[in-house]
N, C-alpha and C positions, 0 to 999 in steps of 0.2 A: 235233659241228658245228665247222667250222673257225673259228678266231678271225681276224677281218679286221683287218689293220693299215692305218692311214692315216698315211702319213709326214708329211703336213701337220699332223696333230695330234700326232704323236710328236716332231717336231722343229720347234717353233714359231719358234725363232730363225732357222732356215734359210729358212722360207717366209713369215715376217711381218716384213719389214723396216719401219723407220720412215721417215718423210718427211724426216728429217734424217740425214745420213751418220753412221755409227757403226762402231766397230771390232768385228769378230767373228772367231772362229777356228773353222775346220772341219778335222777330221781325216780319215782315210781313209774314202771313201764309194764304194760300188759303183754303176756306171752301165752302161747300154747306150749305145754311142756310134757315131756315123758321121760321117765328115768329107766336106767338099765345098767348092765355091767358087761364089760368085754371090750375088745379092741376096736378101733375105728375100722369100718368096712367089714367087720365081722357079721355073723348071721343076725344076732340080736340087734345090733346097731342098724343094719340095713333094713330090717323089718320095721324098726321104730320110725325110720325116715319115711318108709313107704306108707306108714299109717298117718304120720304127721301132716304130710303135704295134702292129701285128699281132704283132711279135716279143715286145713287152712283155706283151701279153695271152696269148701262148703260154706264157710263163714263169709268169704268174699262174695259168693253168689247171693246170699241173703242180704248182705249190706248193699250190694249193687242194685237190687230190686227196690231198696228204700232210698236210693239216690246218693249213696255214700260208697262209691267203688274205691278199691285200693289195690296196689300191686303187692302180691304175696312176697314177703321179705325173705332174705337169705337165711339159710340154716345157721344156727348157733349151738354152742355146746358149753356146759359147765363140767369141769373134770376134777376128780379127786381120788384119793386112795385111802384105804383103811389100814395104814401101816406106818411104822415109825421110820421106815426107810425113805430116802428121797424118791419122789414119784417115778423118775426115770429109771430107777433101779428095781421097781416093782414090775413083774410080768404084765404085759399088756392085757392079758386075760383077766387080771385082777383090778383093772381100772373101772371106776364108776363114772357114770355120766348122766347129765340131764340135758336132753336136746330141747332147743327152743326155736320157735318161730315168733318173731315180734308181731304184735297186732296194733292197729291204730287205737287211739284213746277212746274212740266212740264204741268200740266193741265191748259188749257186756257178757256176763255169765249166762244171761237168758238167751242171747243170740248164739252163744257157744253151744248150749245144750240143744237148741233147736237144730243147729247144724249137725250135731252128733247124731241125732235121730235120723235126719235126712241122709247123711252119708252112710250110716249103718244099713239103711234100706238098700243102697246101691252096692256097697262093698261089704262082704262078709269077712271083716278083719277083726279078730278078737282084741287086738291092741288098741282099737279105737276107744274102748271103754276105759283104758288106762290113761288117756290123755287128759290133762288138767288145764283149766284156765287159771293162770296165776298172775299176780302183780308183784314185781320184784323191784326192790330198791337197793342198788349196789353202792350208792354213795360215791366217795372219792376212789378213783382207780388209777393205776399206771397203765397207760395204753400205748401200744406200738404196732406198726404194720410189719408183719413177717413176710418176707418175699423169699421163696425158695422151697425146697422139699422139707418134709418133716424131719429128715436127718439133721438139718441145720437149725431146727427150732430151739434146741437147748442153748445155743449161743445167743439167740434173741432174748430168751428168758434170763440169762445171766446179766444182760444189759439192763433189763428191768429191775433186777435185784440190786444192781449197783446203784441205781438211782434211789431205790428205797433206803439203802444203807447210808448214802450221802445225806439224805434228808431226814434220817431217823424215823422213817415210816415203819409201821408194823403191819404185817400181812393179816388181813381180817376178812377174808372172803375166798371164793373158789376161783380157780383158773378159768377164764372165760374166753372162748374163741368165737369169732364170726368168720364163716367160710365164704369168702368173696368169690371163690371159684371152687368147682367140684374136684376134690383130690383124685377121684377115679379117672378124670379126664387125663391127668398127668400120667397115671399108671398105664392107661391103655394106649393113648396116642403119643404122649411124650416119650416114654421109654420104648415104645414100639418103633418110633422113628429113629431114636438114638441107636438102638440095636441094629436096625437096618443100615443106618449110615456107617456104623463101624464096619460092618461086613462089606459094604460097597467100597469104602475107601481102602480097606485092607485088600480087597480083590484087585483094585486098580494098581496098588503098589506091587502086589505079588506077580501080576501079569508081566511086570517089567524084569523080573529076576528069575522066575521059575517056570518050568514047562506048564502049559495050560492044563494038562491032564493031572497035575499035582495040586493045583490051586485049591480045588474043592476039598482035598484031603487035609489041607492046612487050615482053611477057614472053618471047617466044620468043628473040630475040637476046640478051637479058640472061641468060636461063637457059642458053643454049648457052655464052656467055662464062664464066659462073661454073662450069659443069660442066667445061669444058675446063681451067680453072684448077685445079680440084680434081684432075682426072686427071693433070695435068702436075706439080703441086706436092705433092700429098698422097698420091696413090696410086702406089706403086712396085712394078712387076711387069714381067717380061720375057716373059710368056706371053699370047698372044692369047686363049687359052681362059679365062684369069682375067678379062680385060677383057670378054669376051663374057658370062660368068656375072654379072659386076658389072652390065652393062647390063640383063640380064634381071631381076635382083633389083630394080634401081632402077625399072625400068618397072613391075614388079609392085607395088612400094610405092606408086608414084604412082597407079596404077589403084585400088588398095584404099582409100587415103586419100581420093582424089577422090570415090569412091563414097559413103563415109560422111560426109565433111565438106563436100561440095558437092551431090551428087545428093540424098542423104537429108536434108541440113540445109535445103535451099532448095526442096524439092518441096512 
């Protein structure tokens, strides 16, 4: 039976950062990589992720057959801009990225090329040919765990820069993120639930003060305004398909929760 390696368990320093910035050091690590340009969750970004994961699972399949199984690692990203402006002042469409999936040390370029051939037979995805096997040495890094939405990430980065300034460190590499959870999950389920909850609570409050026939006319414009604010300020995507999927999930959440917390609760 193949022994299964979980890199998250094998290298806890790499995957379990603390909420306070700290100095860590990483030596040569093998990755699958693919480069591109554009905002997170944009069309190019999404297509790159959809090419990267089948490739990683193709490598996993080959290794498993030789008795060296492993859990496919979390998605990671290196980010930079080609501008003299601070990165957060540059339009997201102008951001550059290199997406990564970390591999165990026993994976070689030969295994990677064999997997590429096998995966391309099953999936006709042009981006598969752009994926590289790279070994990256980042050296000393300032690492921190960011908890919360992307909107609050600049505050976390400020804390990292403060540590650098206090210790006279000089920036010498790219901004590196490890995605411990899928940000799309927050967009679809997180905001979908929050928006429903706002409407639900507002409805209960209004029922106590205004005629039932008027409640809907008050909630609707308020709900539309809040939803538009979330879409413009909190959801960042350049794909109409993504917004359409988001709308479908939000409507589904509203229908399901209305059924259980309104129809069933007040029947």
